[in-house]
C-alpha positions as CSV (number, residue, x, y, z in Angstrom):
1,X,-2.0,17.9,2.0
2,X,-2.4,21.1,0.0
3,X,-4.3,19.2,-2.8
4,X,-6.6,17.6,-0.4
5,X,-7.3,20.4,1.9
6,X,-6.7,23.8,0.2
7,X,-9.4,24.0,-2.5
8,X,-12.2,23.0,-0.2
9,X,-11.0,25.1,2.6
10,X,-10.8,28.3,0.5
11,X,-14.3,27.7,-1.1
12,X,-15.9,27.1,2.4
13,X,-14.2,30.1,3.9
14,X,-15.6,32.3,1.0
15,X,-19.0,31.0,2.2
16,X,-18.0,32.3,5.7
17,X,-18.1,28.8,7.1
18,X,-16.2,28.6,10.4
19,X,-12.4,27.9,10.2
20,X,-12.4,24.6,12.0
21,X,-15.4,23.4,10.1
22,X,-13.9,24.5,6.8
23,X,-10.6,22.7,7.5
24,X,-12.4,19.5,8.6
25,X,-14.9,19.5,5.7
26,X,-12.3,20.6,3.1
27,X,-11.3,17.1,2.0
28,X,-14.9,16.1,1.2
29,X,-15.4,19.2,-0.8
30,X,-12.1,18.6,-2.7
31,X,-13.3,15.1,-3.4
32,X,-16.5,16.5,-5.0
33,X,-14.4,18.8,-7.1
34,X,-12.3,15.8,-8.2
35,X,-15.2,13.4,-8.6
36,X,-17.7,15.6,-10.4
37,X,-15.0,17.8,-12.2
38,X,-13.2,14.7,-13.7
39,X,-16.6,13.6,-15.1
40,X,-17.3,16.9,-16.6
41,X,-13.8,17.2,-18.1
42,X,-14.0,13.7,-19.7
43,X,-17.4,14.5,-21.3
44,X,-15.9,17.7,-22.7
45,X,-12.9,15.9,-23.9
46,X,-10.5,18.0,-21.7
47,X,-7.6,16.2,-20.0
48,X,-7.3,15.7,-16.2
49,X,-4.1,17.3,-15.0
50,X,-2.9,19.8,-12.5
51,X,-3.8,22.7,-14.8
52,X,-7.4,21.5,-15.2
53,X,-7.8,20.8,-11.5
54,X,-6.6,24.2,-10.6
55,X,-9.1,25.7,-13.0
56,X,-11.9,23.6,-11.5
57,X,-11.0,24.6,-8.1
58,X,-10.9,28.3,-9.0
59,X,-14.3,28.0,-10.7
60,X,-15.8,26.5,-7.5
61,X,-14.3,29.2,-5.4
62,X,-15.7,31.9,-7.7
63,X,-19.1,30.3,-7.4
64,X,-18.8,30.4,-3.7
65,X,-17.7,34.1,-3.8
66,X,-20.7,34.9,-5.9
67,X,-23.0,33.2,-3.5
68,X,-21.5,35.0,-0.7
69,X,-22.2,38.4,-2.3
70,X,-25.8,37.6,-2.9
71,X,-26.7,36.3,0.5
72,X,-26.6,38.0,3.9
73,X,-26.3,34.9,6.1
74,X,-23.3,34.4,8.2
75,X,-22.5,31.1,9.8
76,X,-20.7,32.7,12.6
77,X,-17.9,31.4,14.7
78,X,-18.0,28.0,16.3
79,X,-19.4,29.1,19.7
80,X,-21.5,27.2,22.2
81,X,-23.6,25.3,21.9
82,X,-21.9,24.4,18.7
83,X,-19.0,22.9,20.5
84,X,-16.3,25.3,21.8
85,X,-13.6,24.8,24.4
86,X,-12.6,27.4,27.0
87,X,-9.7,29.4,25.8
88,X,-7.4,28.2,28.7
89,X,-7.8,24.6,27.5
90,X,-7.0,25.2,23.9
91,X,-3.6,23.6,24.3
92,X,-5.1,20.4,25.6
93,X,-7.8,20.5,23.0
94,X,-5.3,20.8,20.1
95,X,-2.6,18.7,21.7
96,X,-4.7,15.6,22.2
97,X,-5.5,15.1,18.4
98,X,-1.8,15.8,17.6
99,X,-0.7,13.3,20.2
100,X,-3.2,10.7,18.8
101,X,-1.9,11.3,15.3
102,X,1.7,10.9,16.3
103,X,0.9,7.6,18.1
104,X,-1.2,6.4,15.2
105,X,1.4,7.4,12.5
106,X,4.8,6.8,14.1
107,X,4.9,3.0,14.2
108,X,3.7,2.7,10.6
109,X,6.2,5.3,9.3
110,X,9.0,3.7,11.2
111,X,8.3,0.2,10.0
112,X,7.4,0.8,6.3
113,X,9.4,1.7,3.3
114,X,7.5,4.1,1.0
115,X,9.2,2.9,-2.0
116,X,8.3,-0.8,-1.6
117,X,4.9,-1.7,-3.0
118,X,2.2,-2.9,-0.6
119,X,1.8,-6.7,-0.6
120,X,-2.0,-6.5,-0.6
121,X,-3.9,-7.3,-3.8
122,X,-5.9,-4.0,-4.0
123,X,-2.9,-1.6,-4.0
124,X,-1.5,-3.4,-7.2
125,X,-4.8,-2.3,-9.0
126,X,-4.6,1.3,-7.5
127,X,-1.0,1.8,-8.5
128,X,-1.8,0.9,-12.1
129,X,-5.0,3.0,-11.8
130,X,-3.0,6.0,-11.1
131,X,-0.7,5.3,-13.9
132,X,-3.7,5.0,-16.2
133,X,-5.0,8.4,-15.1
134,X,-1.6,9.9,-15.7
135,X,-1.2,8.6,-19.2
136,X,-4.8,9.0,-20.4
137,X,-5.5,12.1,-18.4
138,X,-8.9,10.7,-17.5
139,X,-10.0,10.6,-13.8
140,X,-13.8,10.0,-14.5
141,X,-15.4,7.2,-12.6
142,X,-17.0,6.3,-15.9
143,X,-13.9,5.3,-17.7
144,X,-10.6,5.9,-15.8
145,X,-10.3,2.2,-14.9
146,X,-11.4,0.9,-18.4
147,X,-7.7,-0.1,-19.2
148,X,-7.0,-1.7,-15.7
149,X,-8.3,-5.2,-16.4
150,X,-6.1,-6.7,-18.9
151,X,-6.0,-6.5,-22.7
152,X,-9.6,-6.1,-23.7
153,X,-11.0,-2.7,-22.7
154,X,-14.6,-2.8,-21.4
155,X,-16.7,-0.1,-19.8
156,X,-16.1,0.1,-16.2
157,X,-17.7,2.1,-13.5
158,X,-15.2,2.5,-10.6
159,X,-14.6,5.3,-8.1
160,X,-11.4,7.0,-9.2
161,X,-11.3,10.1,-6.9
162,X,-8.4,8.5,-5.0
163,X,-6.5,7.9,-8.2
164,X,-7.2,11.4,-9.5
165,X,-5.8,13.0,-6.3
166,X,-2.6,10.9,-6.3
167,X,-2.1,11.7,-10.0
168,X,-2.0,15.4,-9.3
169,X,1.1,14.9,-7.1
170,X,2.7,11.8,-8.7
171,X,4.6,11.3,-11.9
172,X,5.9,8.1,-13.6
173,X,8.3,6.6,-11.1
174,X,6.8,8.3,-7.9
175,X,3.4,6.6,-8.0
176,X,4.2,4.2,-5.2
177,X,5.5,6.8,-2.6
178,X,2.8,9.3,-3.5
179,X,0.1,6.6,-3.0
180,X,1.6,5.7,0.4
181,X,1.6,9.3,1.6
182,X,-2.0,9.6,0.8
183,X,-2.9,6.2,2.3
184,X,-0.8,6.2,5.4
185,X,-0.4,9.9,6.3
186,X,-3.1,12.0,4.8
187,X,-6.0,9.6,5.4
188,X,-5.3,9.4,9.2
189,X,-5.0,13.2,9.4
190,X,-8.4,13.6,7.6
191,X,-9.8,11.0,10.0
192,X,-8.6,12.5,13.3
193,X,-9.5,16.0,12.2
194,X,-12.9,14.9,11.1
195,X,-13.7,13.0,14.3
196,X,-12.6,16.0,16.3
197,X,-14.9,18.2,14.4
198,X,-17.8,15.8,14.8
199,X,-17.1,15.6,18.5
200,X,-17.4,19.3,19.1
201,X,-20.6,19.4,17.1
202,X,-22.2,16.2,18.5
203,X,-21.3,16.7,22.1
204,X,-21.9,20.4,22.8
205,X,-22.7,19.8,26.5
206,X,-19.8,17.5,27.1
207,X,-16.6,19.3,26.3
208,X,-14.5,16.7,28.2
209,X,-16.0,13.9,26.1
210,X,-15.5,15.9,23.0
211,X,-11.8,16.2,23.8
212,X,-11.6,12.4,24.5
213,X,-13.2,11.3,21.1
214,X,-9.8,11.5,19.1
215,X,-8.2,9.5,22.0
216,X,-10.8,6.7,21.7
217,X,-9.8,6.1,18.1
218,X,-6.7,4.4,19.4
219,X,-8.8,1.6,20.9
220,X,-9.8,0.4,17.3
221,X,-7.1,-1.0,15.1
222,X,-9.5,-1.6,12.3
223,X,-9.3,1.9,11.0
224,X,-7.3,3.5,9.6
225,X,-4.6,0.9,10.3
226,X,-6.1,-2.4,9.2
227,X,-8.1,-1.1,6.1
228,X,-5.2,1.0,4.7
229,X,-2.2,-1.1,5.7
230,X,-3.4,-4.6,5.6
231,X,-6.3,-4.6,3.2
232,X,-5.2,-1.7,1.1
233,X,-8.9,-0.5,0.6
234,X,-7.6,3.0,-0.2
235,X,-10.5,4.6,-2.0
236,X,-13.0,3.3,0.6
237,X,-10.7,4.5,3.4
238,X,-10.4,8.0,1.8
239,X,-14.2,8.3,1.7
240,X,-14.6,6.9,5.3
241,X,-12.0,9.2,6.7
242,X,-13.9,12.3,5.4
243,X,-17.3,11.0,6.6
244,X,-17.2,12.2,10.2
245,X,-16.7,15.8,9.0
246,X,-19.8,15.5,6.8
247,X,-21.8,14.2,9.8
248,X,-20.4,17.1,11.9
249,X,-21.7,19.5,9.3
250,X,-25.1,17.9,9.4
251,X,-25.3,18.2,13.2
252,X,-23.9,21.8,13.1
253,X,-26.6,22.7,10.5
254,X,-29.3,21.3,12.8
255,X,-27.9,23.1,15.8
256,X,-27.8,26.4,14.0
257,X,-31.3,26.1,12.8
258,X,-32.7,25.1,16.2
259,X,-30.7,27.1,18.5
260,X,-29.6,30.1,16.4
261,X,-31.3,33.3,16.0
262,X,-34.3,33.7,13.6
263,X,-32.5,36.4,11.7
264,X,-31.3,34.9,8.3
265,X,-32.5,31.5,9.6
266,X,-33.8,30.4,6.2
267,X,-30.6,31.5,4.3
268,X,-28.4,29.8,6.9
269,X,-30.5,26.5,6.6
270,X,-30.2,26.6,2.8
271,X,-26.4,27.3,2.8
272,X,-25.9,24.7,5.5
273,X,-27.9,22.2,3.3
274,X,-25.8,23.0,0.2
275,X,-22.5,22.7,2.2
276,X,-23.6,19.3,3.5
277,X,-24.8,18.2,0.0
278,X,-21.5,19.0,-1.6
279,X,-19.7,17.0,1.2
280,X,-22.0,14.0,0.7
281,X,-21.4,14.1,-3.0
282,X,-17.6,14.2,-2.3
283,X,-17.5,11.1,-0.1
284,X,-20.0,9.3,-2.4
285,X,-17.8,10.0,-5.4
286,X,-14.7,8.7,-3.4
287,X,-16.6,5.5,-2.7
288,X,-20.3,5.0,-3.4
289,X,-20.8,2.7,-0.4
290,X,-20.4,5.8,1.8
291,X,-23.7,7.1,0.4
292,X,-25.4,3.8,1.4
293,X,-23.8,4.2,4.9
294,X,-25.1,7.7,5.4
295,X,-28.5,6.7,4.1
296,X,-28.7,3.6,6.3
297,X,-27.8,5.3,9.5
298,X,-30.1,8.2,8.7
299,X,-33.2,6.1,8.4
300,X,-34.3,6.5,12.1
301,X,-33.5,10.3,11.9
302,X,-35.5,10.7,8.8
303,X,-38.5,8.9,10.1
304,X,-38.5,10.9,13.2
305,X,-38.2,14.2,11.4
306,X,-40.9,13.2,8.9
307,X,-43.3,12.0,11.7
308,X,-42.6,15.2,13.7
309,X,-43.2,17.4,10.7
310,X,-46.3,15.5,9.7
311,X,-47.8,15.8,13.2
312,X,-47.2,19.5,13.3
313,X,-48.6,19.9,9.8
314,X,-51.7,17.7,10.3
315,X,-52.5,19.6,13.6
316,X,-52.3,22.9,11.7
317,X,-54.3,21.7,8.6
318,X,-57.6,20.2,8.1
319,X,-59.1,17.7,5.7
320,X,-57.8,17.4,2.1
321,X,-54.6,19.3,2.6
322,X,-53.4,17.1,5.4
323,X,-54.3,14.0,3.5
324,X,-52.6,15.3,0.4
325,X,-49.3,16.2,2.3
326,X,-49.2,12.7,3.8
327,X,-49.6,11.0,0.4
328,X,-46.9,13.3,-1.1
329,X,-44.4,12.5,1.7
330,X,-45.0,8.7,1.3
331,X,-44.7,9.0,-2.5
332,X,-41.4,10.9,-2.2
333,X,-40.0,8.2,0.1
334,X,-41.1,5.4,-2.2
335,X,-39.7,7.3,-5.2
336,X,-36.2,7.6,-3.4
337,X,-36.2,3.9,-2.7
338,X,-37.2,3.1,-6.2
339,X,-34.4,5.2,-7.5
340,X,-31.8,3.5,-5.3
341,X,-33.0,0.0,-6.3
342,X,-33.3,0.8,-10.0
343,X,-29.6,0.1,-10.5
344,X,-28.8,-3.4,-11.5
345,X,-25.5,-3.1,-9.7
346,X,-27.3,-2.3,-6.5
347,X,-29.7,-5.3,-7.0
348,X,-26.7,-7.6,-7.7
349,X,-25.1,-6.6,-4.4
350,X,-28.3,-7.1,-2.5
351,X,-28.6,-10.5,-4.0
352,X,-25.1,-11.7,-3.1
353,X,-25.0,-15.0,-1.2
354,X,-23.4,-15.1,2.3
355,X,-20.9,-17.9,2.9
356,X,-21.4,-17.9,6.7
357,X,-23.6,-20.0,8.9
358,X,-24.3,-20.0,12.7
359,X,-21.0,-21.4,13.9
360,X,-18.8,-19.5,16.4
361,X,-21.8,-17.5,17.5
362,X,-20.1,-16.1,20.8
363,X,-16.9,-15.1,19.1
364,X,-18.8,-13.2,16.3
365,X,-21.1,-11.5,18.8
366,X,-18.2,-10.2,20.8
367,X,-16.4,-9.1,17.6
368,X,-19.5,-7.2,16.7
369,X,-19.3,-5.3,20.0
370,X,-15.6,-4.8,19.9
371,X,-15.5,-4.3,16.1
372,X,-12.5,-6.5,15.9
373,X,-12.1,-10.3,16.1
374,X,-10.8,-11.2,19.5
375,X,-10.3,-14.9,19.0
376,X,-12.1,-17.9,20.6
377,X,-10.5,-18.1,23.9
378,X,-13.3,-18.1,26.5
379,X,-11.5,-15.9,29.0
380,X,-10.6,-13.3,26.3
381,X,-14.1,-13.4,25.0
382,X,-15.5,-12.9,28.6
383,X,-13.1,-10.1,29.3
384,X,-13.7,-8.3,26.1
385,X,-17.5,-8.7,26.5
386,X,-17.4,-7.2,30.2
387,X,-15.2,-4.3,29.1
388,X,-17.3,-3.3,26.0
389,X,-20.7,-3.9,27.5
390,X,-19.7,-1.8,30.5
391,X,-18.3,1.0,28.5
392,X,-21.2,1.1,26.0
393,X,-23.8,1.0,28.9
394,X,-22.2,3.9,30.7
395,X,-22.0,5.9,27.5
396,X,-25.5,5.1,26.5
397,X,-26.7,6.1,30.0
398,X,-25.3,9.5,29.2
399,X,-27.0,9.5,25.7
400,X,-30.5,8.9,27.0
401,X,-30.3,11.8,29.3
402,X,-29.9,14.2,26.2
403,X,-32.4,14.1,23.6
404,X,-30.0,15.7,21.0
405,X,-27.7,12.7,21.4
406,X,-30.3,10.1,20.6
407,X,-29.0,9.9,17.0
408,X,-25.7,8.5,18.2
409,X,-27.4,5.5,19.8
410,X,-29.7,5.0,16.9
411,X,-26.8,5.1,14.5
412,X,-24.8,2.7,16.5
413,X,-27.9,0.3,16.6
414,X,-28.4,0.6,12.9
415,X,-24.7,-0.2,12.2
416,X,-24.8,-3.1,14.7
417,X,-27.7,-4.5,12.8
418,X,-25.6,-4.3,9.5
419,X,-22.6,-6.0,11.2
420,X,-24.8,-8.8,12.5
421,X,-26.3,-9.1,8.9
422,X,-22.7,-9.6,7.6
423,X,-21.8,-12.1,10.3
424,X,-25.0,-14.3,10.3
425,X,-27.6,-15.3,7.7
426,X,-30.3,-12.8,8.9
427,X,-32.4,-12.5,5.8
428,X,-33.1,-8.8,4.8
429,X,-30.3,-7.5,7.0
430,X,-27.9,-9.8,5.2
431,X,-29.2,-8.7,1.9
432,X,-28.6,-5.1,2.8
433,X,-25.1,-6.0,4.2
434,X,-24.4,-7.2,0.6
435,X,-23.9,-3.6,-0.4
436,X,-20.7,-3.8,1.6
437,X,-19.7,-7.2,0.1
438,X,-20.7,-8.8,3.4
439,X,-17.3,-7.6,4.6
440,X,-17.5,-7.1,8.4
441,X,-14.3,-5.3,8.5
442,X,-15.6,-2.4,6.3
443,X,-18.7,-2.3,8.6
444,X,-16.5,-2.4,11.7
445,X,-14.6,0.7,10.4
446,X,-17.9,2.8,10.1
447,X,-19.0,1.7,13.6
448,X,-15.8,3.2,15.1
449,X,-17.4,6.7,14.4
450,X,-20.3,6.1,16.8
451,X,-18.3,3.8,19.3
452,X,-15.7,6.6,19.8
453,X,-18.5,9.0,20.7
454,X,-20.1,6.6,23.1
455,X,-16.9,5.6,24.8
456,X,-15.8,9.2,25.1
457,X,-19.0,9.9,26.9
458,X,-18.3,6.9,29.1
459,X,-14.8,8.2,29.9
460,X,-16.2,11.6,30.6
461,X,-18.6,10.2,33.0
462,X,-15.9,8.3,34.8
463,X,-13.7,11.4,35.0
464,X,-16.7,13.2,36.4
465,X,-17.0,10.5,39.1
466,X,-13.3,10.6,39.9
467,X,-13.5,14.5,40.0
468,X,-16.5,14.3,42.3
469,X,-14.7,11.8,44.5
470,X,-11.5,13.9,44.7
471,X,-13.4,17.1,45.4
472,X,-16.3,15.6,47.3
473,X,-18.6,17.8,45.2
474,X,-21.6,17.3,42.8
475,X,-21.0,15.5,39.5
476,X,-20.1,17.8,36.6
477,X,-23.0,16.9,34.3
478,X,-23.8,20.4,32.8
479,X,-21.8,21.9,30.1
480,X,-20.7,24.8,32.3
481,X,-19.7,22.5,35.2
482,X,-17.6,20.3,32.8
483,X,-16.0,23.4,31.4
484,X,-15.2,24.6,35.0
485,X,-13.5,21.3,35.6
486,X,-11.4,21.7,32.4
487,X,-10.5,25.3,33.3
488,X,-9.8,24.6,36.9
489,X,-8.0,21.3,36.4
490,X,-6.6,21.3,32.8
491,X,-3.6,19.2,34.0
492,X,-6.0,16.6,35.5
493,X,-8.0,16.2,32.3
494,X,-4.9,16.3,30.2
495,X,-3.3,13.7,32.4
496,X,-6.3,11.4,32.2
497,X,-6.3,11.8,28.5
498,X,-2.6,11.0,28.3
499,X,-3.1,8.0,30.5
500,X,-5.9,6.9,28.2
501,X,-3.6,7.3,25.2
502,X,-1.1,5.0,26.8
503,X,-3.5,2.4,27.9
504,X,-5.4,2.3,24.7
505,X,-2.2,2.2,22.7
506,X,-0.9,-0.7,24.8
507,X,-4.1,-2.6,24.6
508,X,-4.5,-2.1,20.8
509,X,-0.8,-3.0,20.3
510,X,-1.8,-6.7,21.2
511,X,-3.9,-6.7,18.0
512,X,-1.8,-4.2,16.0
513,X,1.5,-6.0,16.3
514,X,0.6,-9.3,14.5
515,X,-1.6,-7.5,11.9
516,X,-1.1,-3.8,11.1
517,X,2.5,-3.4,12.3
518,X,3.7,-6.7,11.0
519,X,2.1,-6.0,7.6
520,X,3.6,-2.6,7.4
521,X,7.1,-4.0,7.0
522,X,8.3,-4.6,3.4
523,X,7.7,-8.3,2.5
524,X,10.5,-10.2,0.5
525,X,10.9,-13.9,0.2
526,X,10.3,-17.0,-1.9
527,X,6.6,-17.1,-1.0
528,X,6.2,-13.3,-1.7
529,X,5.3,-11.4,-4.9
530,X,8.8,-9.7,-4.7
531,X,11.5,-12.3,-3.9
532,X,14.1,-9.7,-2.9
533,X,15.0,-6.1,-3.1
534,X,17.2,-6.9,-6.1
535,X,14.2,-8.1,-7.9
536,X,12.3,-5.0,-7.0
537,X,15.1,-2.9,-8.4
538,X,15.2,-5.0,-11.5
539,X,11.3,-4.4,-12.1
540,X,11.7,-0.7,-11.4
541,X,14.4,-0.3,-13.9
542,X,13.2,-2.6,-16.8
543,X,13.5,0.4,-19.1
544,X,17.3,0.0,-18.8
545,X,17.1,-3.4,-20.5
546,X,14.2,-2.9,-23.0
547,X,12.8,0.2,-24.9
548,X,10.4,2.4,-23.2
549,X,6.7,1.7,-23.4
550,X,7.5,-1.9,-24.1
551,X,4.6,-4.3,-23.1
552,X,5.4,-7.2,-20.9
553,X,3.2,-10.2,-20.2
554,X,3.6,-12.3,-17.1
555,X,1.8,-13.5,-13.9
556,X,0.8,-10.4,-12.1
557,X,1.9,-12.2,-8.7
558,X,5.4,-12.5,-10.2
559,X,5.8,-8.7,-9.6
560,X,5.6,-7.5,-13.2
561,X,2.4,-5.8,-12.5
562,X,4.2,-3.2,-10.4
563,X,6.5,-2.2,-13.4
564,X,4.1,0.6,-14.7
565,X,4.2,2.2,-11.3
566,X,8.0,2.6,-11.4
567,X,8.8,3.5,-15.0
568,X,7.7,3.7,-18.6
569,X,6.9,-0.1,-19.1
570,X,3.4,-1.5,-19.6
571,X,2.2,-4.8,-18.1
572,X,-0.5,-6.8,-19.8
573,X,-2.1,-7.6,-16.4
574,X,-2.4,-4.8,-13.9
575,X,-4.3,-6.6,-11.2
576,X,-4.4,-10.1,-9.6
577,X,-7.7,-11.2,-11.3
578,X,-7.8,-12.0,-15.1
579,X,-11.4,-11.4,-16.2
580,X,-13.3,-13.8,-18.2
581,X,-14.4,-11.0,-20.6
582,X,-10.8,-10.4,-21.5
583,X,-10.8,-13.0,-24.2
584,X,-7.4,-12.1,-25.5
585,X,-5.9,-11.9,-22.0
586,X,-7.3,-15.3,-21.1
587,X,-5.7,-16.7,-24.2
588,X,-2.3,-15.6,-23.0
589,X,-2.9,-16.5,-19.4
590,X,-3.9,-20.0,-20.3
591,X,-1.9,-20.7,-23.5
592,X,1.4,-18.7,-23.7
593,X,3.2,-22.0,-23.0
594,X,1.4,-23.4,-26.1
595,X,2.9,-20.6,-28.4
596,X,4.2,-23.2,-30.8
597,X,0.9,-24.9,-31.3
598,X,-1.8,-22.4,-30.8
599,X,-1.7,-19.7,-33.6
600,X,-4.0,-17.4,-31.5
601,X,-1.2,-16.7,-29.1
602,X,1.0,-15.1,-31.7
603,X,-2.0,-13.4,-33.2
604,X,-2.7,-11.6,-29.8
605,X,1.0,-10.9,-29.2
606,X,1.4,-9.3,-32.7
607,X,-1.9,-7.4,-32.6
608,X,-0.8,-5.5,-29.4
609,X,2.8,-5.4,-29.8
610,X,3.5,-7.6,-26.7
611,X,7.1,-8.4,-27.2
612,X,8.3,-9.6,-23.7
613,X,7.6,-12.2,-21.2
614,X,8.4,-12.0,-17.4
615,X,9.1,-15.4,-15.9
616,X,9.3,-16.1,-12.2
617,X,8.4,-19.1,-10.0
618,X,4.7,-19.4,-9.1
619,X,3.5,-18.6,-5.6
620,X,0.3,-19.2,-3.7
621,X,-1.1,-15.7,-3.2
622,X,-4.4,-15.1,-1.2
623,X,-5.0,-18.9,-1.3
624,X,-4.6,-19.0,-5.2
625,X,-1.7,-20.7,-6.8
626,X,-0.3,-18.9,-9.9
627,X,0.3,-22.2,-11.7
628,X,-3.4,-22.9,-11.4
629,X,-4.9,-19.5,-12.0
630,X,-2.7,-18.4,-14.9
631,X,-1.2,-21.8,-16.1
632,X,-0.2,-20.6,-19.5
633,X,2.3,-18.1,-17.9
634,X,4.3,-20.9,-16.1
635,X,6.2,-23.9,-17.2
636,X,6.8,-22.2,-20.6
637,X,9.4,-23.9,-22.8
638,X,11.7,-20.9,-23.4
639,X,14.2,-23.1,-25.4
640,X,11.8,-23.6,-28.3
641,X,13.3,-20.7,-30.3
642,X,10.4,-18.3,-29.5
643,X,12.2,-16.6,-26.7
644,X,15.5,-14.7,-26.2
645,X,16.8,-14.1,-22.6
646,X,17.3,-10.4,-22.0
647,X,18.2,-10.3,-18.3
648,X,18.0,-12.5,-15.1
649,X,17.9,-11.4,-11.4
650,X,17.3,-13.7,-8.5
651,X,15.6,-16.4,-10.5
652,X,13.3,-13.9,-12.3
653,X,13.9,-13.7,-16.1
654,X,13.0,-11.2,-18.7
655,X,12.5,-12.7,-22.2
656,X,12.1,-11.1,-25.6
657,X,9.5,-12.9,-27.7
658,X,11.1,-13.3,-31.1
659,X,9.5,-16.4,-32.7
660,X,6.1,-15.0,-33.8
661,X,6.2,-14.5,-37.6
662,X,4.6,-11.5,-39.3
663,X,5.3,-9.0,-36.7
664,X,4.1,-5.5,-37.6
665,X,4.1,-2.1,-36.0
666,X,1.8,-2.4,-33.1
667,X,-0.9,0.1,-32.2
668,X,-0.5,2.4,-29.2
669,X,-1.3,0.4,-26.0
670,X,-3.1,3.4,-24.6
671,X,-5.3,3.8,-27.6
672,X,-8.4,2.6,-25.9
673,X,-10.5,2.6,-29.0
674,X,-8.3,-0.2,-30.6
675,X,-8.4,-2.2,-27.4
676,X,-12.2,-2.3,-27.3
677,X,-12.2,-4.2,-30.7
678,X,-11.9,-8.0,-30.6
679,X,-8.8,-9.6,-32.1
680,X,-10.0,-13.2,-31.4
681,X,-13.4,-14.0,-32.6
682,X,-14.0,-17.6,-31.3
683,X,-15.8,-17.9,-27.9
684,X,-13.9,-17.9,-24.6
685,X,-14.6,-21.7,-24.2
686,X,-12.2,-22.5,-27.1
687,X,-9.3,-20.7,-25.4
688,X,-7.2,-23.3,-23.7
């Protein structure tokens, strides 16, 4: 918590940013410090560690202090219309997010074991990524993950903010629990705080709705539960959790400029833009897809602002100046698009093929509304459709009455178009959805931001109707009237919110139980990566059997890929996938069992000092059978004189490779320069 919140919070407070805003936006600022700072340190050949992180944080804080001394702008407190609650309702306003967090976290923390690795494929990569950052002291996205794809080191661009943060609190042996604290505890806190902040900024005239936004998050099992617990998309989840706070800062900047006083307006606008820009850099560094998300949903707002500004300018200007301004604005927009599409990586994602057709249209349409697959049962589909359509219509009815809320509806529409592009072959929309891998679940998670606002407005409207019915008065539509309802009847509002928490938790439990909650439990068994807790203990303490920093080759789904996260043992393969560019790795993956006949196997083993082999029965993981994906690491004849048994636990065996002649002192496994050079010259096609 301190690593994620403290640096950004202190820096923002030095800029006189409001306390609540500073706390909510602090994670995004810290991510910017980690993301940009790690790149700068790597370019300067300075190691990434706690000391360098502290120095970077102090430097940013000093810059903010200098800026504060040279500007007179003061952001001011978070007062209306920026989203304040009456003082008498502070307990309710704070208590609801806390209650939501407890309901969100408690089942996961009760079910999970923080010391047992997640069974999903991505966490295996992330544990080893943190280990690589710790050993190499490099958290730059332009190199931190270079060693995380097998033997051959190739240039890799991968967001490593998540790994850099975990490395600041973890050490060899504590990577797994440290990762789980960030993924399962800190990310939900960032998410709920950020959504609460966005609610106060986006709904200034609807304090009841602003209070209910965190409560609405319980209706959606997709985030943070599904993405963090089931899918293990931790860097993406970290970036997404901080995104609502960045949106809240954008809305607050707009409100301050539009409704604030004219004194220091220009300075406040510039400072607000700088604060937002740093936040955007932070979430984009944590996961680049967040930048595309913000850009996509901002398209209508940008068009409206540009058209409005152009209309004002053209009315005030004549002839050539107006034409010139129009041309410059169009050129700027074209240049921004050209810059985005200049990356070959972006073009590759846009050109991804979609494996879906037009089957199950009703089920997919309902899932697009509910941002969760609800099955194919006609009764369930009809019920979910009625509930979601009714709630969305009521919420949008409120939105269209307030011009400053239009952006919520537009953002929801834009995200819905992306979801439909991921679910159906819709030409350009499907191409754009390729930036998110055509993964509807990633897009569902983003949609929660806007649906929570819309559903909270709907719930606020219903509470207003009930209050009017109970008191036989006028509906509380204005901000002052809604505030009066909260002040006069805080128990009523709090009770309704508590009832909503119970109902939403109960409803989401139907989907959480077989997915999120079931997957939170430790998984052991013959069809799992870890056969038993005894095998986990064996893997975690391999350094009791073999020398430290020994290198072990084995099928990553046998569990050996977890070894570096628990102790000073290195695994040849640190993720599920063996890349084709890893020529030497493919030779072992396909041909270790041919060690007697293929001289290249011993050549690779000798060159890198790979002295041990971890054997376990193959399993089918994510639809792929290990005996087919890495056939050379199974059915190995260990009686041929090349192997010596070191230890055995629950069917898993650790062998020392002793039969390769000409063994010499191997280079340092973490010497990246040596691992960039090819050991085997023939093309990959000859590796069998």
